[in-house]
Every structure is written in C-alpha cells, then in structure tokens.
C-alpha positions in Angstrom: 4.0 -19.0 -18.9 3.0 -18.7 -22.5 -0.7 -19.0 -21.8 -0.7 -16.4 -19.1 1.3 -13.9 -21.1 -0.9 -14.4 -24.1 -3.9 -13.6 -21.9 -2.1 -10.5 -20.6 -1.4 -9.3 -24.1 -4.9 -10.0 -25.2 -6.2 -7.7 -22.5 -3.8 -5.0 -23.7 -5.2 -5.3 -27.3 -8.8 -5.0 -26.1 -10.2 -2.0 -27.8 -6.6 -0.9 -28.4 -7.0 1.4 -25.5 -7.2 -0.4 -22.1 -5.3 -2.9 -20.1 -6.3 -5.0 -17.2 -3.8 -4.9 -14.3 -4.1 -7.2 -11.4 -3.3 -5.3 -8.2 -3.9 -6.4 -4.7 -6.4 -9.0 -5.7 -8.6 -6.7 -7.8 -8.8 -5.9 -11.4 -8.2 -2.2 -12.4 -8.5 -0.7 -15.9 -6.0 1.8 -17.2 -4.7 3.3 -20.4 -1.9 1.5 -22.2 0.2 2.3 -25.2 -1.4 2.4 -28.7 0.4 5.2 -30.6 4.1 5.2 -29.8 6.6 7.8 -31.0 10.3 6.9 -31.0 12.3 10.1 -30.8 15.1 9.4 -33.3 14.6 5.9 -34.6 14.8 2.3 -33.4 18.5 1.4 -34.4 21.2 2.2 -31.8 24.6 3.6 -32.9 26.4 1.5 -30.4 24.8 -1.7 -31.6 21.3 -3.3 -31.4 17.9 -1.7 -31.9 14.7 -1.0 -30.1 11.9 -3.1 -31.6 9.1 -1.2 -33.4 6.5 -3.9 -33.6 5.9 -7.6 -33.2 3.4 -10.2 -31.9 4.4 -9.4 -28.3 3.1 -5.8 -28.7 -0.3 -6.3 -30.3 -2.3 -3.2 -31.4 0.7 -0.9 -31.0 1.8 1.5 -33.8 5.3 2.9 -33.8 6.3 6.1 -35.5 9.8 7.7 -35.8 9.8 11.3 -34.7 12.8 13.4 -35.6 14.2 15.4 -32.6 13.4 18.7 -34.4 9.8 17.6 -34.6 9.3 17.1 -30.9 6.7 19.8 -30.4 3.5 20.1 -28.4 1.5 19.9 -31.6 3.2 16.7 -32.8 3.3 15.0 -29.4 -0.5 15.4 -29.1 -0.9 12.4 -31.5 0.9 10.0 -29.2 0.2 8.4 -25.9 3.7 7.1 -25.4 7.2 8.4 -26.3 10.4 6.3 -26.4 13.4 8.5 -26.1 16.2 6.5 -27.8 19.1 8.6 -26.8 21.5 6.3 -28.6 19.7 6.6 -31.9 21.5 8.0 -34.9 19.5 11.2 -34.7 20.1 11.9 -31.0 23.6 10.5 -31.1 24.1 10.1 -27.3 24.0 13.9 -26.9 20.6 15.2 -26.0 22.3 18.4 -24.6 22.5 19.6 -28.3 20.4 17.2 -30.4 17.2 17.8 -28.4 16.4 21.5 -28.1 15.3 23.2 -24.9 11.9 23.9 -26.4 11.5 20.2 -27.3 12.4 19.2 -23.7 9.9 21.7 -22.4 7.1 20.4 -24.6 7.9 16.8 -23.7 7.7 17.6 -20.0 4.4 19.5 -20.5 3.0 16.5 -22.5 3.8 14.0 -19.7 0.6 14.2 -17.6 -1.6 11.4 -18.8 1.1 9.9 -21.0 4.2 7.6 -20.8 7.9 8.3 -21.5 10.4 5.5 -21.8 14.1 6.4 -21.9 17.0 4.3 -23.2 20.6 5.5 -23.4 22.4 2.3 -24.3 26.2 2.6 -23.9 26.0 6.4 -24.1 28.2 8.6 -22.0 26.6 10.4 -19.0 23.6 12.5 -20.2 22.1 15.7 -18.7 18.6 14.7 -17.4 18.2 17.8 -15.3 15.3 19.0 -17.5 13.1 16.0 -16.4 10.6 16.5 -13.6 12.7 14.1 -11.6 16.4 14.6 -12.4 19.1 12.0 -12.1 22.7 11.2 -13.2 24.2 7.8 -14.1 27.5 5.8 -14.0 28.2 4.8 -17.6 30.8 2.1 -18.4 30.4 2.3 -22.1 30.9 -0.6 -24.6 33.1 -3.0 -22.5 31.3 -6.1 -23.6 31.4 -7.3 -20.0 28.9 -9.1 -17.8 27.3 -7.8 -14.6 24.7 -8.7 -12.0 21.2 -7.4 -12.0 18.5 -8.3 -9.4 14.8 -7.8 -9.5 14.0 -6.1 -6.2 10.3 -5.4 -6.7 7.8 -7.7 -8.3 5.3 -5.7 -10.4 3.9 -5.5 -14.0 7.2 -4.4 -15.4 9.3 -7.3 -14.1 8.7 -10.2 -11.8 10.7 -13.0 -10.2 7.9 -15.5 -10.3 8.1 -17.9 -13.3 4.3 -18.2 -13.3 3.7 -14.4 -13.5 2.9 -12.8 -16.9 5.6 -10.2 -16.1 8.3 -12.9 -15.4 11.8 -11.9 -16.5 14.7 -14.4 -16.2 17.1 -11.9 -15.0 19.8 -14.6 -14.5 19.7 -15.3 -18.2 20.2 -11.7 -19.0 23.1 -11.5 -16.5 25.0 -14.5 -17.9 24.1 -14.6 -21.6 24.5 -10.9 -22.6 26.5 -7.9 -21.8 23.3 -5.9 -21.1 24.1 -5.5 -17.4 27.9 -5.3 -17.5 27.6 -2.3 -19.9 24.5 -0.9 -18.1 24.2 2.7 -17.0 23.1 2.8 -13.3 21.8 5.8 -11.3 24.3 7.7 -9.1 22.2 10.6 -7.9 18.6 10.2 -7.0 15.2 11.9 -6.8 12.9 10.2 -4.3 10.1 10.1 -6.9 12.0 7.4 -8.7 11.0 3.8 -7.8 13.3 0.9 -8.5 12.4 -2.6 -9.6 15.8 -3.8 -10.9 19.2 -2.9 -9.5 22.5 -3.8 -11.1 26.3 -3.9 -10.6 27.9 -3.0 -13.9 31.4 -3.9 -15.2 32.9 -0.9 -13.3 31.7 -2.4 -10.1 29.2 0.4 -9.6 25.9 -0.7 -8.0 22.7 1.2 -8.3 19.2 1.4 -9.8 19.2 0.3 -13.5 15.5 -0.1 -14.2 13.3 2.5 -12.6 10.0 4.3 -12.9 8.4 7.5 -11.7 4.7 8.4 -11.5 3.6 11.8 -12.8 1.2 13.6 -10.5 -1.1 11.2 -8.6 -0.3 8.3 -10.8 -1.6 10.1 -13.9 1.4 9.5 -16.2 4.6 7.5 -16.1 8.3 7.7 -16.8 10.4 4.6 -17.2 14.2 4.6 -17.4 16.1 1.5 -18.6 19.9 1.7 -18.5 20.6 -1.7 -20.1 22.9 -2.0 -23.1 20.7 -3.2 -25.9 23.3 -4.8 -28.2 21.8 -8.2 -27.6 18.1 -7.3 -27.5 16.3 -9.8 -29.7 14.8 -8.5 -33.0 11.9 -11.0 -32.7 10.1 -12.3 -29.6 10.5 -15.7 -28.1 7.3 -17.5 -27.5 8.1 -18.1 -24.7 11.6 -16.5 -24.3 14.4 -19.0 -24.0 17.6 -16.9 -23.8 18.9 -13.7 -22.4 18.3 -11.7 -25.6 14.7 -12.7 -25.7 14.2 -11.9 -22.1 15.6 -8.4 -22.8 13.0 -8.0 -25.5 10.3 -9.3 -23.1 11.3 -6.5 -20.7 11.0 -4.0 -23.5 7.5 -5.3 -24.5 6.3 -5.1 -20.9 7.4 -1.5 -20.8 5.4 -0.8 -23.9 2.4 -2.7 -22.5 2.6 -1.1 -19.1 -0.5 1.0 -18.1 0.3 4.6 -17.3 -2.8 6.6 -16.2 -2.9 5.1 -13.7 0.0 2.7 -13.7 -1.0 0.9 -10.4 2.7 0.2 -9.9 3.4 -0.3 -6.2 6.6 1.9 -5.7 7.6 -0.3 -2.9 11.3 0.8 -3.0 12.3 4.3 -4.0 15.8 4.9 -5.3 16.7 6.9 -2.1 16.0 3.8 0.0 13.0 5.3 2.0 9.4 5.0 0.8 6.4 6.7 2.4 2.9 5.4 2.0 0.1 5.9 1.3 0.7 8.4 -1.5 -2.7 10.0 -0.9 -5.6 9.7 1.5 -8.7 11.6 2.6 -9.9 11.9 6.2 -12.4 14.0 8.2 -10.9 16.9 10.1 -10.2 16.0 13.7 -9.4 12.4 13.0 -6.0 10.7 12.9 -3.8 9.9 9.9 -1.0 7.3 9.8 1.8 7.1 7.3 4.4 4.3 7.0 8.0 4.7 6.2 9.9 1.7 4.8 13.6 1.5 4.5 15.3 -1.0 2.2 18.7 -1.3 0.6 19.1 -1.6 -3.2 18.7 -5.4 -2.9 15.3 -4.9 -1.3 16.6 -6.0 2.2 14.8 -4.2 5.1 17.0 -1.9 7.2 16.4 -2.3 10.9 17.1 0.2 13.7 17.3 3.3 11.6 15.9 6.5 13.1 13.3 8.2 10.9 12.1 11.8 11.2 8.7 12.7 10.0 7.5 16.2 9.0 4.3 17.8 7.9 5.9 20.4 5.6 2.8 22.1 4.1 -0.9 22.4 4.6 -3.3 23.2 7.5 -1.3 21.0 9.9 2.2 22.3 9.0 4.7 21.4 11.7 2.3 19.0 13.5 3.8 16.5 15.9 2.6 12.9 16.3 3.4 9.5 17.5 5.8 6.8 16.1 5.4 3.1 16.2 7.9 1.8 17.4 7.9 4.7 19.9 11.6 5.2 19.2 10.9 6.2 15.6 13.4 3.5 14.6 12.6 1.0 11.9 11.5 -2.5 13.0 12.6 -5.9 11.6 10.6 -5.1 8.5 12.4 -1.8 8.0 9.2 0.1 8.9 8.1 2.8 11.3 4.7 4.5 11.4 3.8 8.1 12.2 0.3 9.1 13.4 -1.0 12.6 13.9 -4.3 14.4 14.3 -5.8 16.8 11.8 -6.4 19.7 14.1 -5.9 22.4 11.5 -9.1 22.3 9.5 -9.8 21.5 5.9 -7.0 21.4 3.3 -4.2 19.2 2.1 -1.1 18.4 4.0 2.3 17.4 2.5 4.3 14.8 4.6 7.8 13.6 4.2 10.1 11.1 6.1 13.9 11.4 6.4 16.8 9.5 7.7 20.5 10.1 8.1 22.8 8.2 5.7 26.3 9.0 7.1 26.2 12.8 7.2 23.6 13.1 4.4 19.9 13.6 5.1 17.9 11.4 2.8 14.2 12.4 2.3 11.4 10.3 0.9 9.0 11.3 -1.8 6.3 13.6 -0.5 2.8 12.2 0.2 -0.4 14.1 0.6 -3.3 14.0 3.1 -6.6 15.8 2.3 -8.7 16.8 5.3 -12.3 17.5 4.7 -15.0 19.1 6.8 -17.9 16.6 6.7 -20.6 18.9 8.1 -21.2 21.9 10.3 -22.9 20.2 13.3 -23.3 22.1 16.5 -20.7 21.1 19.1 -21.8 19.2 22.3 -20.5 19.8 25.8 -17.9 17.9 27.7 -20.6 16.6 30.0 -22.5 15.2 27.0 -19.6 13.2 25.7 -18.7 12.0 29.3 -22.2 10.6 29.7 -22.9 9.3 26.2 -20.0 7.1 25.2 -22.1 5.1 22.9 -22.5 8.2 20.7 -18.8 8.7 20.2 -17.8 9.0 16.5 -14.3 7.5 17.3 -13.0 5.4 20.1 -9.4 6.6 20.1 -7.8 10.0 20.1 -4.2 11.2 19.9 -2.9 14.5 21.4 0.2 15.7 23.2 2.2 12.9 21.7 0.0 10.2 23.3 -2.7 7.9 22.0 -5.7 7.1 24.2 -8.4 4.4 24.1 -12.0 5.3 24.9 -11.7 3.9 28.4 -8.7 6.1 29.1 -10.4 9.1 27.6 -13.5 8.5 29.8 -11.2 8.2 32.9 -9.8 11.7 32.0 -13.2 13.2 31.5 -14.4 11.8 34.9 -11.2 12.6 36.8 -11.3 15.5 39.4 -9.1 18.2 38.1 -7.7 19.0 41.6 -5.8 22.0 40.4 -4.1 20.2 37.5 -4.1 22.4 34.5 -3.4 19.4 32.3 -6.8 17.9 33.1 -8.6 21.3 32.8 -7.4 21.4 29.2 -7.6 17.8 28.4 -11.2 17.4 29.3 -12.2 20.3 27.0 -9.8 19.1 24.3 -11.3 15.6 24.3 -14.8 17.0 23.9 -13.6 19.4 21.1 -11.9 16.5 19.2 -15.1 14.4 19.5 -17.2 17.3 18.2 -14.9 17.8 15.2 -14.9 14.0 14.4 -18.7 14.3 14.7 -18.9 17.0 12.0 -18.4 20.3 13.8 -16.4 23.0 12.1 -12.9 23.1 13.5 -11.8 26.5 12.2 -13.0 28.5 15.2 -10.6 26.6 17.4 -7.7 25.9 15.1 -5.3 28.0 17.2 -6.3 26.6 20.7 -6.2 23.1 19.3 -2.7 23.5 18.1 -1.7 25.2 21.3 -3.2 22.4 23.4 -1.4 19.7 21.4 1.9 21.5 21.9 1.6 22.3 25.5 0.5 18.8 26.5 3.4 17.2 24.6 5.9 15.8 27.1 3.4 16.1 30.0 2.9 12.3 30.4 0.1 9.9 29.6 -2.9 11.5 31.4 -4.1 11.4 34.1 -0.8 10.0 35.3 2.3 12.2 35.4 3.2 15.4 37.2 0.4 17.9 37.6 0.8 21.4 36.3 -0.3 24.4 38.4 -2.7 26.7 36.6 -0.6 29.7 37.8 2.6 28.4 36.1 3.5 29.5 32.6 2.4 26.2 31.0 -0.6 26.2 33.3 -1.7 29.6 32.1 -1.4 28.4 28.4 -3.4 25.4 29.3 -6.2 27.4 31.1 -6.5 29.9 28.2 -6.7 27.1 25.5 -9.1 25.2 27.7 -11.3 28.2 28.1 -11.5 28.7 24.3 -12.3 25.1 23.8 -15.0 25.3 26.5 -16.7 28.1 24.6 -16.5 26.0 21.5 -18.0 22.9 23.1 -20.9 25.0 24.4 -21.7 26.4 21.0 -20.6 30.0 21.6 -18.1 30.0 18.6 -20.3 28.2 16.0 -23.5 30.3 15.9 -24.3 29.2 12.3 -24.1 25.4 13.0 -26.9 23.0 12.6 -28.3 20.4 15.0 
C-alpha cells in the first residue's frame, strides 16, 4: 500500500503539472492540482480543519482567498479551488457571504479547472448557482456514527487494499462521526456521479461523495459532505485509523486529475447512467448507447423499462432497437439502444429515462457526432446486390429491425410481387450502403426518415404481411422508394466523385 501510493504521488509531483492515471489498462496524462485556493481558510467553525499542505500532497501550494476576492482576475492564478463553506469567512452561509458576482466568476472559471466543495456540519446551502444544482439532508453536529459504502472504484476512492486510492471506509464509519453527521444529497442532477453513498444519523441515505465533469471531461467538481471534525492534521504513512483515512480521501481529491479526469462515472446520482459520453461515426452507420441502472449501493436493477430519446441533432426523434428487445434492463441492469444516422452530418443528443414510481428520471445527456467521410457517387441497387464483397458494412438497421448481410441480400434478390415494403426496402438498403461508403446523405434525408418510419412495425422483411402500393402506407413507401432510386442512380448527387 505505502509503496504504490508513494509511486502515485511521485507521478503527481512530476513537473508539478501532470499526473499519470491508470484507466482501462492504459496510462493517460492529465492536469492535476498545483496552485490551490481555499475560499475562506482551512479551519472549520464546527470543528476540524481542511489541510493546507503535507507530504501526502507534494508540489501543491495552498493560498487562502477571501470570499470578497473571488473574482475572475484572482481565480486565473489557480487551477483548483476548495470552497470551505464552513470556514470562518463563509460561515455556513454562502447565500450572503459569497456574492452573486463571485459565484458567476467561479462558474465561468470552471472549464479546465477543479472545484472541491466541503460544507461540514453546515445547514442546507443553496447550490442552485452551480452548473449542476443539488440539495442535501444535513443532520448537523450530532456526534453520531453512520454507514458509508464505496460504490464505485476509481482514483478518488477504492475498495481494494492494494490500490493507491484505497480508502478504509469501515474505519471512517466506526472510528469517527464523519458519516453520522454527513450531509447527503436529496435532489439530483444526472451529471453528478457517485462513488460513496452514506446513511447519516437521521437515517437518510443518499450520495455523500460525488463528482461531476465539466464539458467533455474538461474540468471537475467534487462534493464531499463528510463532517471533518476528525480529519487528521498530519497524514498516516500508511493511514491506520479513521481520521487518517479521511485525510487520505482529501489528499486524493487534491491529487485527482481534472482535465481530463478519466473518472468512469459508472453510477450517476439519479440511478441511470448512459454511455458512451461521446462518439463519432460516419453518416449512415449505426450507433449504440448503453443505459445502466443501479441503486445507491451499486446493485444492478433488473426488469426496469427504459425509454431512449434522440432529443436534438440531425436525427432528432429517431427510433431504434433495444437489446433486450423489451427495452427492460437485464441481470446486469443494462439495456442498449441502437439507431442509424440517417439525418446527415451533425451532433445528436441522446438521453435515457425510467419511471421511479410516478417520477420520470432521466440520465445525463450524451452526444453522438456524425461526419460525412466523402462525397462518393452512389451506386445502384443492382451493383450492391451483385457485389457483396464490396459492402462497407455487413449489418444494417431500419424500421426497428436489424439485418445481417445474408438477410439483406435475400431482400435485394426477392421478387417484389406487389409488396410496397420490398419496393422501398431494396432501394433503402442500397442507399444506406452508399451512405456508409461515403456518399452524401443530405439529398435524401427526408425520404430516409420517411422510409424508416413507414417500415417500423411492418415485420422482419421479407417475412410479414405485404403492403399494397395503392394503400396509404404503400403510397408513402413507393414515393420514398422512388426518391431513393433516383439517389442510388446518381441523379441527386451531380457534384459527387467516383
């Protein structure tokens, strides 16, 4: 333990600017704290103090910053701010002791920086000015014990005794009043990710140690609701009691990289997490997101129905396919959603939601960037039917169904026999292959969307009930198919290149 933590801190001290974080089996480099401002000061009016130096935080300089001096100009000198709400200067009352202008400047400073918030034994504070607002249940100074659980192993806290970020949370629970008197979240923003939950002395259970990424992991906010009465003034090497483990947690917060943080955000405070946070694909290909539902102890929730939505971007309102098909979470608390980028270049925003009693709970939004890789001339349906080895992809999704290459070839080769579904599907398959091959999708954005909608609920082609071209749906299919036929034969992309 001591050797691994020493190595971890040595990396933090390297050049005084960078830290090595082990994530997913690879080493990434990111900014860590060097110049830290403590808004107010280290001492806490309710007992205890936040450390302002020590061998466990090498290369870090701490500076007290009076609340009145929290301005854009002064903040520019710091990479990290510790907001000690229970300091003498802030007096557990940031509604009046921290001005609106200071709050605005602090929020504007956040991108590329790190904010750590402590409000030890304070009454409920107003955090609505933060980018991700929350409220807390605050028991005050009861001197009581409670129960905290590490629910996500990361570089802020870890259950493994051989990990540099190990925290003996049991020692904190039983040897201090840090958890019994802890403030825990009661209202949530889905951008907050939880790594430690707690049940305080009032019996209220919720997130106690949380973090939120700013932008696309280009800044970090950490909230620690622990009572710091017992926080050790000097580090343990290694820690041997609850007070020293509290200090260890504080040191890890200071040493935590923040731009990027590389923290996993495996459990959000709302219980539903959507991944990946960002991705880039070629127009016309498919994208899959995974929703994970866990309770505040990190236990997967099975059989919960999840609704996915593309809320903004070129594919707004797009439908897709769930796995499991019921859109209910599996034994791992997970369900995936796959859709095709018919809408052209741009960035989609995607969310996932579930019903908690009568309340709709929505995940943090994730983004999908669609790019047009080229402007190749489209090729005809006949070409793709007879040149399967040239296909840029071997699966396609449309109409709420996913098809293998063999199934797609069967559709292309099937006689249409007066079935408007097949008239449309054959041209749609060719158009999607053209787009995946680098053709511009913009000329057929509307018929692509129309085709996907009208084929939804019509079965897994070529099986299912045929649709007459003279019916209302059949007319829609024929019109969309005709537009796609023109596209596939190069009539709508005159400026393309071979």
